[in-house]
N, C-alpha and C positions, 0 to 999 in steps of 0.2 A: 630341351635347350642344349645346343652343342657346347662341348667343353671349350672349343677354341673361340676366339673373339670373332664375331660376325663382321662382315664388311660394312654394315650400315646400322643406323640407329634403330632400336626396337620400336620407336614411336613414329618419328617423321620420315625415316628411311634414308636420310642423308648419310654420306660416307663418314667414317670415323677417322679419317686421315688427319684431322685437325685436333684430335684429342678425344679421350674416352672417359666417361663417367659410369661407374658400375653401381648397381643397386640389387640387393638380394631379397627376393620375395618367396617365401615358402620353400627355401632351399635352392631356388633357381636364380642364377645370376643373369641380370639384364644389363644391356649396354646402351648408353645414350650419348648423343653428341654434345649435349649441353645440360645445364642445371634445369632450364625451362622444360625440356622434354622429360627429364626424370620426374619433376614435380607434377607435371600435367598427367603423366602416365599413372602416377600414384593416385592422383585425384580421380581419374577415370576408373581405375581399378576399384576404388572405394565406393564410387557412385553406382547407382542402379540403372544408369542410362543405357549402357551396353554391357552384355555379358561376355562377349568374345573380344579379347584384346586385339584380334586381327581387324576388328571393325572400328577401332578407336579413332582412326583418321576420318571417319564419316560422321562424327559427333559435332554438335554445335559448339561445344566447349573447345574442341580442337581447332575448329575454323576461327573462332573468336580469339583464341590465343595466338594464332598465326597472324590475324589482322592486327592484334595489339603489339606484335613484335616480341611476344614472350617465347614463341617457338619460331625458329628460322624457316622462311618460305623457300629458301634456296641455299646453295652452298656459299654464294656470295654473302647472303645475310648472316650465315654462320661465321664466316671469316670476319665480317664487320663486328659482330657481337663479341667475338674473342678479342679483337684488337681494341675495342672501346671499353671493355670491362663490363658490358651489360650482363654477361653471364652470371656475375656474382649477385646481381639484384633480381634474378629471374624468379626466385621463390616468392618474393613479395608481389611482383607483377602478376604471377600466376594466380595468386589468391585474389588479387584485385579483379582479375578477369572473371573469376568465378562469381564474385559478389556482384559484378555489373553485367552478368550474362543475361539477366532478365530483361523484360520489355521496358523501355524507357517511357516514363510518364511525364506529364507537364511539369510536375514538381516532385521533389524528394523531401523526405523528412530527416531531421538531424536532432539527436538528443545529446545534450552535453551537461556536464556538472560544472557549476560556477563556484569558485572559491573566493572568499574575501568580501561577500556581501554583508553590509553592516546593518541594514534596515530595509523595509519594503521599498523605500525610495530608490535603493540601488537596483532592485529588479526593474523598476519603472525606467530608470536611466538606460539599462541594457535593452529593454523592449523598444524604447524610443529610438535609440541609436541604430538598432538593427532594422527597425521599421522604415528608416530612411535609406537603408542600403539597397542599391539596385539589385534586383534579382530575388530579394527576400519577400515572400508574399505574406508570411505570418510569423510572428515571434511572440512567444509567451515565456516569461521568466517568473519563477516562484521562489520567493524568499524562504519560505518554511522548509522547502525540500532541496534548495540549492540546485534546482533543475532548470535547464533552458531547453525549450522545444521550439523549433522553427521549421518552416517549409520554404524551400528555395527552388529557383529555376536553374538547373545545372548548366544551361547555355549562357547564363549571365553572371553567375557567381559559383563559388565552390566552398566546401566546408573549411578549408584552410583560410580563406578570406574572411569568413564569418568568425572563426576563432581569433584571427589577428585583430579584427575589429573589437571584439570583447576584451582581448588582452590590452589593447591600447587604452581602453577605459580604466585600466588598473586592476582588472580581475583575473584570477587564474582560471583557466578553462581547460577541461579534460573531457574525454569520452565519459558517457554516463556511467559506465561500470568500472571506471579507473579508481578503485579504492586505494591502491598503493600511491597514486599521485596525490590523493587527498591527504594521506599521511605525510607525504613529502612536503606538501604545502604547510601543514601544521608545524613540522620541524623547522622550516624556513622562517615562519612567523615567530617561533620561539627564539631562534637565533637572532632575528631582528630585534625582538624585545630586549634580550639580554645585552646586546651591544649598545642599543640606544639607552638602556637604563644605566649602564656603566658610564657612558659619556655624560649623561645628564647628571649623575651623582657628582662627577668631577666638576661639571659646570656649576652646580649648586655650591660646592665647597669653595671654589675660587670666587664665586659671586659674593659669598658671605665675607670673604677677605676684602673684596672690593668695596662692599657696602660699609665696611668699617671705616672707610675714608670719610663718611659723613660725620664720624665722631672723633677721628684722629687725623692728623695731617699726613697725607701720602704725597710723596714727590711725584712729579710727572713721569719720571722714569719707572717708578714702582707701579703706577697705574697702567702704563703701557705694557710692562712685563706681565702683569696679572691679566690684562684684558685680552692680549693676543691669543693665549691658549684657550681662553673662554670662547672667543670668536671661532677659532678653528674647530673645537669640539662641538660647539653648538651648531655650527654649519653642517658638520658630519651627521649629527643627530637629526637635524632638520631635513636634510636631503635624503639620507639613507633611511632613517626611521620613519619619516613622514612622507617619503616618496610615493608609495601607493595611495596614501590618503590625499596627497596634493593632486595627483593625476585624476582621481575620482572627483575631487572638488572642482577641478578645472572643467572636465567634461560634463559635470553636472550643470555648471553655469552655461557652457556652450550649448547644451541641448535643452536649456530652460527646465531642468529637472533637478534642482538642488536638493541635497540630502543632508544627513547629519555631518558627514565628512566635509561638506561645504562650510558649515559653521565653524568646525574645529580648524579646518585649513585656513579660513579667513582670519580667525583669531590668532593662531600660531604665526601665520604669515605677517600680520600687522605687528605683533610683538617683535618678530625677528627683524623685519625691515626697519622698524622704528629704532631698534637697538643698534642695527648696523649703521644707520645714518648718524646717530649720536656718537658711536665709537669713532667714525671717520672725522667727526667734528671735534673730538677730544672730550666729549661730555662723559660724566660718570654715571648718568642715568641710563643703565643698560638692563634689558629684560630678557636676555638670552636664556636665563634659567627658566623663566616662565614659558617660553616657546618650547624648549627641549623637554621639560617635565610634563607639559601639556600633552605632547606627542607620546611620551612614555606612558602616562596614565591611560590615554585612549588605547594604545596598543595592548596594555595589560587588560583593560576591560573587554576588548574584542576577542583576545585570546581566551579569556575565561568564558565569554559567551559562546565561542565556538566549541569549547569543550563541553559546555552544558548542553548545547544543541545536539552534539554528538551523542551524549549520554541519553537524551530523550529519544533520539532517533535509533538507538541501538537495536531495539526490538524490530523496528521497521526495516532496517538494513538487513538484519538476519532473515526476515521474512522475504525480502526481495531477492536475497541470495539463494533461495531455495530452488531456483531454476537451474538444473544441471546443464552443462554444455556437452556432455558425453552420454552415450547410452550403450549398454551391452546388448547388441542385437543377436538373437538366436535364430538360426535357420538350419537347413539340412547340411549345408557345407560346414557350418560352425555350430555344432550341437551344444557346445559349452558356452557359446557366446563370444562375440568379438566387439571390442569397443569401436564406436563410430561417432561422428558428429551427430548431435541431437537432430539436426536438420534432415538426416537420412532416415529417421524413423517415420514410417507411414502407418496409417490406420490398417489394422489387420496383421501388422508385424508382431512377432514375439520378442520380448525383451526380458532379461534376467536382472534381478536386484539381489544384492547380498548385504551382509552386515555393514552398517554405517553408510550405506548408499541411499541417495535420494531417489524416490520413484519419479521417473521422467514424464509419465503420461498417465491419464486415467485408463484403467484397463480391468480385465477380468483374469483372475489367476487360473492357469490351466494345469500347473503342476507345482509341487512343493508346498511348503508351509512356512509361515514366518510370523513374528510378532512385530507390529508396526506402531511407531510413535506418531500419532496424529495431532499432538499438542500444538504444533505450529498453525494448523488450520482450525482446530475446534477448541483449543484451550483445555482439552481433557488430558490430564497427565497420565492416566492409566493406559498401558499399551493395549492394542487391539489385535487379536489373533485372526489371521487370514489363512484360508486353505483353498483348494481347487473349487472354483465356482464362485468365490467371493469377489467383490469389487475392491480394487486398490486405487487410491487417489494420488494424483501427482502432488509433489511437495512433501509427502510423508516420508519418514525415515525408517529403514529396516534396522531393528535392534537385535534381532535374533532370527536365524534361519535363512533360507534362500527360497525365492519364489520366481517362477516364470509366468509372465502374463501376456495377454494379447492386447495390444494398444487399441483403444476405442475412441479416445478423444485426445487431441494433441494441442500443444502450444497455447494460444490465446483462448481457445475454446474449452480447455481443460478447467478443472476446478481451481487450480492454482493460478492459471492464466487469467481467469475471470476475476479472481480475488485481487490479483495485482493490478489489473486494469481499473477495478472499482476503487481500490485504495488510492491509486495514483490520482484518479479524478477527484476523489474527495479531498486529497491534500491540496489539489490545485484550485479548489473552489474557494470563493470568498463569501463569508456570511454577510448579511445586510449590514450588520454593525461594523464588521471589519472593513467593508467597502467604504463606509462613511469615514472611518478612521484614516484609511489610506488617502482619501480626498483631503481630509484636514491636514495630513502631514505634508501634502504638496504645497499648501499655503502657509504651513507653520514656519518654514525656513525663511521665506521672504519677509514674513511678519517680524521675525526675530532680528533679521538684518536691519529692517526699518527702525525697530525699537533701539537696537544698539547704536545705529547712526544718530538717531534722534537724541539718545542719551548723551553721546559724545558732544554733539553740537550744543545741547542745553547746558552741559557742564562748562564748555568753553565760554558761552555767552554769560554764564553766571560768575565768571571771574576765575575759574580754576585754570591751572596751567595746562599746557598742551599734553604733557605726559600723563597728568592725572585724568584728563578727559579721555585720553586714549585707553588708559588702563580700565576705566569704568566701562567703556564701550566693549572692550575685549572681554571683560568679565561677564557682561550680559550675553554675549555670543557663546561663551564657554559653558555657562551654567545651564542654559536651555538644553533640554534633553528630549528631542523627538525620538531618539532610539528606544527609550523605555516605553514610550507610547506606542511605537510601531511594533515592538517585540511582544507587548502584553498579550494580544490575542493570538498571533501565530504560534508562540511558544506553548501556550496553554492548549491550543487546538492540537498541535503536534503531539503533545503529551497525552491528550485524550484519545487520539486515534491509536497511538502506540499501546496504551493500556488496554483499549478495547480489543485490539488484535491479539494481545497476550491472553485475553480471556475468551477468545473465540467469537468475538462480536465484530462483524464486518460493517464498517461505516461507509455507507454509500453517499450520504448527503451530510455535509459538514454542519448544517443547521440542526441535525438530529439531536445534538446535546441541548441546544436551546429549546427545541420543541419538547423533548422529554421533560425538561424542567418546568414547562407550563401545561403539561397534560393533566386534565382533571377527571378523566373517566377512561375506562378500558373496555373495548369490545373484543371478545374472543370468538373466532370461528371454532365450532366444536370439533368437527371431523378432521383428524390429522393435526390438530393443535392441542386441544385439551385431551383428546383421545389419540390412540395410536394410529387410527386411520385404516385399520385392517379388520374386516368382518370375520369373526372366527367362532368356532364352537367352544363355548366357555365351560359348559357343564352338562352332564347327562344324568337324569333321574329315571331309573327303571323300576318296574313293579317288583315286589318281593319275589325272590326266587329266580329272577331273570338276570343273567350276567350282563354287565354294562358293555364289555368288549363285544358280546354277541349282538347287542343292539347297534353298536357302531358298525360292525361288519354288515348287518342287514341294511342299515341306512346308506352305507357306502355302495353296496351292491345295487340298490334300487335307484340311487342318484348318480351312478357311475357315468351314464351317457347323457346326463341332463346338463345343459348349459345355463346355470342359474347361480346366483350368489350363494344361496344356501347350500346347493350341491357342491360348489367349489370349496366351501368351508368344511363340509363333512368329509370330503375326500382328502383335503389337506390334513385334517385332524387324524384321519385313519393312517395316512402315510407317516405322520409324525410319531404315532404310537406303534407303527409296524403291524397294523391289522389289515389282513387281506380282505377285499370286498367279497361278500357272499354271492353265490350264483343266484340271480333272480330272473325268473321268466315272465313273459307276457307283460312287460312294463308298459304302462299307459300314463300319459301326462294329462292332467286336468288343470283348470284355472286355479284351484285351491290346493293342489298337491299332486303326488305321484302314487300310482298303485302298481302292484305286481304280485307274482306268486313265488313262494319259496317253500320247498318241501310240502307241496300241496296245501299250503296255508296262504290265506289272503293277507297281504302286507300293504298297509296304507300309511303315508307320511305327508303331513301338511297342516292345514288349519284344524282347530278343534272340531267344528261341524263336519269337516271332511273325514277326520280320523275316527271319531266316536261321538255319541250323543252326550254322554256325561264326561266330566273333566277330571274327577278325582279317581286316581288309579286304585285306591284302596276301598273307598266307600261309594263311589259313583256320584259324589257331590261335586259341584263346581269348585275349582281350585281357587286359592287366594290370589292376591295381587302379584304380578310379575315383578322381579327385581328391577331396581332402578337402571334404566338404560338398556335392558336386555329384552330381546324378543324371543318368543317360545314357539317351537314347532312340535307337533304331537305325532306319535306313532302308535298304530294299533295292529294287532294280529288277530284275524278272524273277528273283526269288529270289537275286540276287547282291548282296553287300554294296556299299552306295553311300556311306553316311555315318553318322557318329555325332554326335548333337546333345547337348551338355552343358547342363543346366539347374541353376540353383541360386539361392540368396539370398546375395549376396556380403557379406562382412564390411564394417562401416563402417571407413573408412581410419584413424580415430583409435583403434580398439579395441586393436590389438597393443601400442601404446605405453602405453595405459592399463593393460593387464594387467601389463606389465613393471613399471610404477611401483607398482602394488598389491602385486606380489610383493615388491618391495623393502621394503615396509612390513610384510611377514610377515602378510598377511591371507589366510586360507583362502578359496578361491573355488569356487562350484558353478555349473553351467550346467543349467538345466531348460527344457523346451519341450514344447509339444503336438505337435511334429513327431516323426518316427520316431526311435527310440533310436540307430540307426546314425549318422544325420546329426548328431544332437546330440552323440554321443560323439566323432565325428571333429572337430567344431568345438572341443569342450572340450580334446581332446588337442593340437590345433594351437596353442591358446592357453596350454596348460599349467595348465588348471583342475584342481582336485583331485577333483571329483565331477561326474558328468554323468548326467542321467536324462531320457529322452524319452518321448513318448507320454502325457504327463500332462494330465489334465483340470484345470480350475480348482480343484476340490476336492482333487485330488491335490497340486497345488502348495501349497495351504494346509497339507495334512498334512505335506508335506516341511519347511515352515518350523516347524511344531509339533514335529517330530522334532528339529530342530536346537536349539530352545529347551529341550526336555526333556534334551538332552545338555549343557546349561549354556552354550550359545552365545547371543550377542546379534546376530542376523543382520540385515543390510540387504538388502531386496528391491528390485531395480532392474528395472522393467518399463515397460509402456506406460500404466499407471495405470488402465485400465478392465478389460481381459481378465484382468489379474493382481490385481484388487481383493481377492479373497478372501485371497490370500497376503500382500498388502500390509497388510491389517488385522491379520494375525497378527505381522508382522515388527516387530522392535525399531525399525528405521528404514525408511520406505518412500520410495523415490525414483522419480519418474515422468519419462519422456521425453515432452515435449510432441509430440503427433502430429496436431495440428489439430482434435482433437475437443474436446468440452465439458470445460473444466477443472473445472466443478462436479461432474462425475461421478467424479473421481479420488478414490482413497483414500490419497493420498500425503501425507507430511509436507513434501516438497519437490518442485518440478517444475522440470526443466531445460528452459527455454523455447527453447533453441537446438536441442533434439532431439539433442544430442551427448552420449554417455555419458562422454566425456572431462571434462565439467564436474563429474563426481563427485570428481575430485581437488580442484577448487575448493571443493567442499562440505566435504571433510575438512580442508583447509587453513584455511578460514574458521572452521570450528567450533572448531579448536584455538585460534585467535587470540581468538575471542569468549569461549570458556570461560576462557582464561587471564586475560583482562581482568576478567571477572566475579569470578574468584577473587582476583586482585590487589586489586580495588576493595573487596571485602568484608573482606579481611584488613587493608587500610589503614584502613578505617572502624572496625573492631572494635578494632584495636590502639590507634588514636588515643583512642577513648573509654575503653578499659580503663586506659590510662596517664594520660590527661589529667584524668579526673574525680577519681581519688584524689589527684593532685598539687594540684588546685584545692581539695580538701577540707582538705589539709594547710596551706593558706595560703601556698604558695610563689609564687602567681601573683596578678596584679592583674586586674580586669575587662577592662582594655584589652588586656593580653597574652593573656588568654583569648579575647577576640573575634578578635584577629589569628590565633590558633591555629585557631579554628573556621573562619575564612575560608580559611586555608591547607589545612585538611583537605578542605574541599569542592573547592577548586581542584585539589588533588592527584588526587582521583577524576576530576574533569572532564578535567584535562590528560592523565591516563593513558588515558582513553577516546579523546580526540582523537588520540592517537598511533596508535590502530587505524585511524582514517580517513586520517590524514596519510601513513601508510606504504603505503597501498594504491595 
């Protein structure tokens, strides 16, 4: 690079007579005609599209930026950009050009976070409003996660229009990852509550002074002086404090989707308008305190609920935040690594991770060593040591050391990506019970409005005054609490998924908790579930005077070139113990074994008849029974017994305790497997299982589950999630042990990410707690409404007492759910 300023831009080639922008890269100073050229040059340098900067003008990104006006196409364009100030906005335009550089499809997706939803009806209002918006092909809003997902046609609408539509409904809307905005919303709501509460408190005090006029004589001038500040402060509380609620109530009515805010808004509005009319007519019957305090209590309740939901979601938010946006890519040019956008990481690239960094992709360590915290994925608190050759998972955190790995699986296909996709889908699902509750909520508000109207009319016809009839109608609307009913299931469900994730249990189907609670029998697949799933040489018994290591060397030598499960297990055992295979000549393979010569001795290994005639190495008598679940291979030298080799798939260490605990719960158990019936039966008998069947194909396993269901059972199938897919689809509850394969291929309702069947007890324990909370919350909500509404209709309550009762009802449901999280 020349030390003097070149005559033209290092990217577009236009002259620099209208201004120069410099940028230093690796000690070299570059010169650009505008901010757009500087930013696009930097992006192209970071990308892998072109290696030589001289070819930057031949890239698609360069051409699209020129077409978009980010980079000037001519000197006239450059002058125009300088004069209009477009140069200052070039950075943002350049990034937008990169994001839209891909091929345009018919529809695009948009993920947003919605703040201020009070109950499931709010989500339905948003879905309905967006569903009627031109260009939006699909809209799904979820109350439990505060997430809005929609697809739209970019030629008919845009994200800004969609966000404005949601905002006009009275909800705060942000990008899905805008956590800071959510905190800002919380601060705004807190300020709104404090100001409204102060205004309402003053309204209450002055109202008590005004009510004293019922018992003492107040002059008209005194009533006017007291009433005017009441009206002003109540109006401020009503419009400022209740503004978002009133907007939601209005749009709920417009879109025929009334929710809880519709009831509160109508009640507060009736009290305010009635009081305003009375004030203008000079009456002392004012209920501004009712309107303002009603709004204050509702704001308090919603703020407490929002904080409670935030606490329940804390673990989930932490989990979703495990996706890094940057990665340290290692290559020949940057051997120590250079940070780049996660989107630039490709399969086969090497990346480095150091202390406190999140692993960005699934890969295999090629150099270095580290201790890794996998608790976010598996729930296992103990760190795992990784070294060259080991697998490292996305979403795990390095707590000590440094490792360089080769990326094998990225993004949504990685373990973390699949887990996030599955958890998001499970949060968006509705259980059968919850779907019915949502439908009831849609009819709940119109029913309460009819009851309130009917109550007011009936009171007026019975001879009560207008204000008494109105107060009773308002009380009915205020005391009804669809919020508690709507929050009962989503809050408990959200808490359950959060707790499950904390314990390393991935919930794929939200009905898993209900299914686990009604499961009455358990079917285990043996291989890979109860056992480790690895055929291995467990033990070697040699004749007296013969060294065991010598036997292993002979066995490894004769089996060295044989492709068989037994041969692979022998060679793996020899490598593990550092024993070199012996040199064996004239190797011949037979159906029952392998033969060869070693040091002029005939060596045979295989079945007992193939190896020798008698089975007892000491006495020539047949040996006793083989150990449970183990198979035995025999070795002879010159037709004389030399050794017995025991092979098998050992039980997982946590299985015996798991089976004992399941027995204590009186759950019938069965063990099925594709392995031989004898081995399967021996494992089942050793564990105390009730039924054992071996030699089953996948279709046979599914038929076994069908048979149990026909007998009236509701079985849980526990397997590896892929080979047992057919049986899992049939089972009442499907539980998979994570085995390192694709999560998306599983047919399970739940996945035990630690790969430990003992986590099954956590599943049953958690399901009991979640189901108990759901039941308690629903009973609490229904009993409250069934008692409170008739009492309000009878006139025994005032609107303020009703508002307080409504607040306490919602807080009871929320507090009961928080106990589920707090006791974990």
